[in-house]
N, C-alpha and C positions, 0 to 999 in steps of 0.2 A: 539635262538629266531627268528622266521620266519619274513620275510619282506613282507609287503603287496604289491600288484601290481594292476594296473588298465588295462583295455583292451588296447592293443597296446603299453603299456609302459613296459620297462624293469625294473625289481626290482633292488634295490641297491645291494643286495647280488649277483645277477647275473652280474651286472656291475663290481663289485670287482673281481669276478671270471674270467671275460673276460680279464682283464688286465694281470692276471697271465697266461692265456692260450695263449694270442696273442703275448706278449712281451718276448723277450729273453734278458738276461743280456748283457751289453756292454762288448766288448772284454777285456780280462784280461791284466794286465801289472804288471811288477815286480818293486817294489819301496823299498827304505830304509824305515824302520819302521817309522821314524819321518815324512816322507812325506806321510804316509798312514793314517793319522788321519782322521776319519770320513768316510773312505772307507770300502768296504765290501770284506771280504776274498773270494778268488776264489779257494782256495786249503786248504787241511788239513795241519795244522801247528803242528810240533813236537818240543819238547825241544831239543836243541843242546848240552846241558850239564846236568850234575846232579845238583840238587838243594837240599841242599847247594852243592857247588863245592867240599867241603872238610869238615872234622869234625871241628867244630868251636865253640868258646865260645859264649854263649848267654848273658853273663853279664861281667862286669868288676870284676876281681877277681884273683884267683890263680889256675893254673892247677896242680893237684896232683894225686896221686895213692890212690884210695878209700881204699885199704887194709891198708894203713898207718894210716887211721882214724878210724879203726874198734873199738878201745877202747876209742876214744876221748869223753870227757864229761867236764862240767864245773869243776867238782872235779878233773879230770885227763886230762887236756889239752895236746894235742900233739904239740910238737915243731918241725917245719920243716925248713930246711936250704934253703934260696933263692938261686937259681942257674941260674937265667936269667930273661929276660923280653921279651914279644912278643906283640908289638903294632899291631893294625889292619893294614893290607896291607903288613905285613912282616911274615916271618916264621923262624924256626930254625932247624938245623940238629941235635941239641943236644937233647937227651932224658931226661925225668925226672927220675932221679935215686931214689931208695928207700930212704925215709927220706928227700926228697927234694920237693920243690915247685917252680913253675915259675910264675912270675907276667904275667897276660894276660888281654888284653882288648877285649871288645865286638867285635865279628866278626873275631878275629884273629884265625889262625889255631892252633888246639890243638897239642902240641908236642907229640912225641912218648913216651910211658911209662905212660902218664897220661890218666885217664879214667873218671875223674869228675872235676867239677869246684867248688871251694869254693868262695862264694860271698865275696867281700871285706868288707862288713859290718859284716861278721861273723868271721873276722880275726883281731887279734891284731899283729901289725908289730912292731918289735923292732930291728932296725939295719938290720943285715943280716939274721934274722930269723923271722918266723911268728908262732903265737900260735893259734891253732884251738881247739874249745871247743865242737864240735859236730861231730858225725859220719855221713857220707854221702854215699848214694847208688851210684853205678856206673851210669854214664851218667846223673848225676844231672847237670842241666843248660848247657848241651852240645848238640849242634845240629849235628846230624849225617849226613854224606854225603848221598845225595839222599833221605833223609827222606820225603821231599816234592814231588820231581819229579825225575824220572830216565831219563837219556838221551834217547830220542826216544819216550817218552810218549806224547800222543796227548794233545795239549794245546787248540786247537780250530778247529772247522769244517768250511767248506765253508758256506757262508751265514751270517756270524757274522760281524756286523759293529764294527769297531775299535774305541773305545774311549780312553781317556788318560790312564785309569787304565789298559785296555787290552794291550796297547802299552808297558806300564811299565812291565807287566807280560811277554811279549814276549822278551823284552830286557834282563830282569833278567835271562831268560832261554837261552840266547845266540843267539836268532833269530835276525838277522840284516836285512834281506830282506824278503818281503812277496809278493805273487801274489794277486792282488786285482782287482775288477771291479772299474773303475774310476767313479767319480761323474758325473752325467748327466749335460751337458751344455744346458741351457734353454734360448729360445727366447720368449719374451712376446710381444704380439701385442694387444694394447688397441684400440678398435673401438669406434666410437661415435663422430660425428661432434659437438655435443653439449657440450662435456666435455673439460675443459680447466685446465691447471695446477693451483693449488692454489697459490694465490698471484697476478695473472693476473686480469685485469679488465674484467668483464663479460658483454657481450652484452645481450640484452633481449633474453630469452629462453635458455641461456647457464648455465651450472652448473660446480662446481669444480670437478676435477677428484679424486675419491677415489680409483678406481681400480688399477691404476698404483702404488701408494704408498703401497697399500695392498699386491699386488703380489710381488713387489720388496722386501718389508719388510719381507714377509713370506719366500721367498727364502733366503734372507740374514740371517735370524734366523737359518735356516737349514745349512748354509754354502754352499749353492748351487751355482755353477758358473753361472753367468748371461751373456749371449752373448750380448744381448741388450734388452731394453724395449722401444718401440716406439709407437706413436699414428699413426693409419692408417685411412685415410679418408674413409668415407662411400661410396666408389665407387668400383665397381667390379674389375676393372683393378688394382687399388691400392692394393686391398687385394691379388690378384693373384701374383703381383710382390713381396709383402712382404712375402707371404708364400713360394714362390720359393726361395727367399734368405735365409729364415729361415731353409728350408730343407737342404740347402747346408752347413749351418754353425752350426747346433744344433743337440743335441741328443733328444730333446723334445721341443714341441711348445705349448704355452698356449695362447689362445685368450680370450678376454673378450668382450662380446656383439656380435651382428651380427650373432647369431645362431638360431634365431627363424624363423618366417615366414613373417616378415615384408618386405616392398619393398626395404629396405636398409640392410637387413640381408644377407650379401654376403659370410660368411664363408663356409657354406655347398656347395654352387655352385662353389666357388673358389677351394675348396679342390677337388671336382669332376673334375674340369677342369685340375688340376695338377695330376690327376691319383691316388689320395689317395683312399684306401679302407675304406669304412665306416663300422664300427662294430656295432654301435648303435647310435640312436639319440632320445632323450627324455627318461627320467627316472621317475619312480613312487616315486618322492621325492618332498618335499616342504621345503625350496625354492630350485630352481635349476632344474626344470623340463626339459627345453630345452637344455640339455647338449649333445654335439656332440663328439664322439670319433672315430678316424680312424688312419690309419697308411699309410705312404708313403715310397717307396723304394728309397734309395739314396746310391749309391756306395756300394751296398751289405749290407746296414744297413736298419733296419726298424725304421722309425722315427714316434713316436706317436704325434698326434695333438689332444689336448683336448680343445674343444671349450666351454667356460663357458658363461652362460648368463651375461647380463650387469648389473643387479642389484647387488649392493655391497654385500648384505648378501648371495646371491646365489654364488657369487665369493668366499666368505669365506668358504662356504660349499664345493664348488668344490675343493678348495685348500686342506682343512683339510682332506677331505674324499677321493677324486678321484685323484687329482694330487699327493698326498702323496703316494697313492697305485701305480700309474704309475711309480714314481721315485723309489720306493722300488723294483719293478719288473725289471727296467732297471739296477739298481745297484746290483742286485743279492741278496738282503736281504731276508732271509727266514722268519723273524719275522712278525707276524701279527701286526696290529695297537695296540698301547698300550691302550686297552680299560680299562676304570674304570667302576665300577658298584655302583649305589646308588639309593635310593628310592625317588620317587617324593614327594614333600611337598604338592602339590595340584593336582587336577585332570587335565589331559591333554586331550583335546578333539581331536577326529579324524579329519583328513584333507582330505576330499573327496577321501578316500581310497589311500592316498599317505603317505609314511613314512615322518615323520616330523623331521627336525633338528632344535632344539630350543637352543638358547643361554641362559645359566643359570648360577647361582652362585652355587658353591659347598660349602656346609657348613658341618663342622664336629663338633659334640658335644664333648666338651673337657673332659667330664666325661666318657661317654660311648664309644667314638670313632666312633659312628655311623655317616655315611655320608648321606646327603640328598641333593636333587637338588631343589633350589629355583627358581621359574620362574621370568622372567624379562619382563617389558613392551616393547613395540615398536619392535615386532618380524617381521614386514612386510619386504619383500625382499629388499625394497629400503632404509631401515633404518639400521644404524650402531651405533647410539649413545649409545646403551646399551653395546657396547664393552668396555666402560669405567668400567663396573662392571662385565661383563661376564668372568667366569673362564673356562667354558667347553661348548662343543657342544653336547647336549644330543640327542640320536637316539631314537625316539618314533615311533615304527612301526605302520603302519596302522591297524585299528581295527574297527569292527562294533560298538563297544561301547567305551566309554571314558576309558582311562587308569586312574585308581583311585589312589588317594593319597596313598602312601605306596608301589605302584608297583615299582619293580626294573628294571631299564633300563641301557643301556650302554652309556658311554660318552667318548669323546676325549678332552684332555686338549687343551686349547687355549693359555696358557701362557708358 
């Protein structure tokens, strides 16, 4: 789906492509797998062992020779002599002889001579013998060595982010160390002399700060390391000092406010003073038009600065769409955003040839499973109260005409 653009403004799609083009992944490091949760693989990972490691029983039962059961039936049960027991975690050098069976538990190695497992519920045990009333084919309830994976098989490619399930798969395959790109360390600079922490007394003209909690909470939900989040006074030298410190300490910098063309919007000029390269400024999107993106060199590293507008809804869009893309590029993640697709419940009007990001509710019909996007009121960039109900951020591209109800658009989850 194409993105709209207006004269002099970069499209959203081009902005997302710029992050990939400009940013390189952070230097790789080798970690024990338990310490790599949430990080992105920097190398191909292969199984270090066969899975399963050995022929093993899939159930609690008895290891037997299938040929001994060829004639077994309820009318002519076969009686086998018990010759041993193998619990999980142990093995035996003894083989199962003709006419014999060994008690075996789930996961235990299958002894030599046996080629099938009789489930315990199919057996009548009387003292030192068991009676079996059914014939079984070879390899019944038996897991063969290497049937899932062979040693050396590729488990994962670079660019994959490790979650708990993937770590478990690596551990089971004998992988104890992995090379990963580390999580990006982020500094957040909140501007605006008018904003004060919630709970403080407000002087005339002041407002409570929503951007600080929003950015800190968004980073915390992602498990992103936060170097610091601080308020910077609306003065040029203060912004220069804060940016210089952030460049030394961080892998990425987020600012809120101070990126437009007002008398106290100092982020662009401060970035220029510090020698950052500007890649774009202003996007064809609503909210969040005056978004600034650049990079600065520090000790051989390229540090991105993404300057978000000050209105809270624009900050939300900047985080969910743009900061997320910057972090994925820094951390070497190959995956695209996890777009969902759903139909609009109502018409969506164009926004002066800019792509719109609308906070909406995602509704799924319990009978048909059809997903639709329900609009919410209070969509202005200074408003956030609809976040109590919003599930998703819907991308409605610019259009000469309204997007009609039933049109399918993309969305990003906000929960």
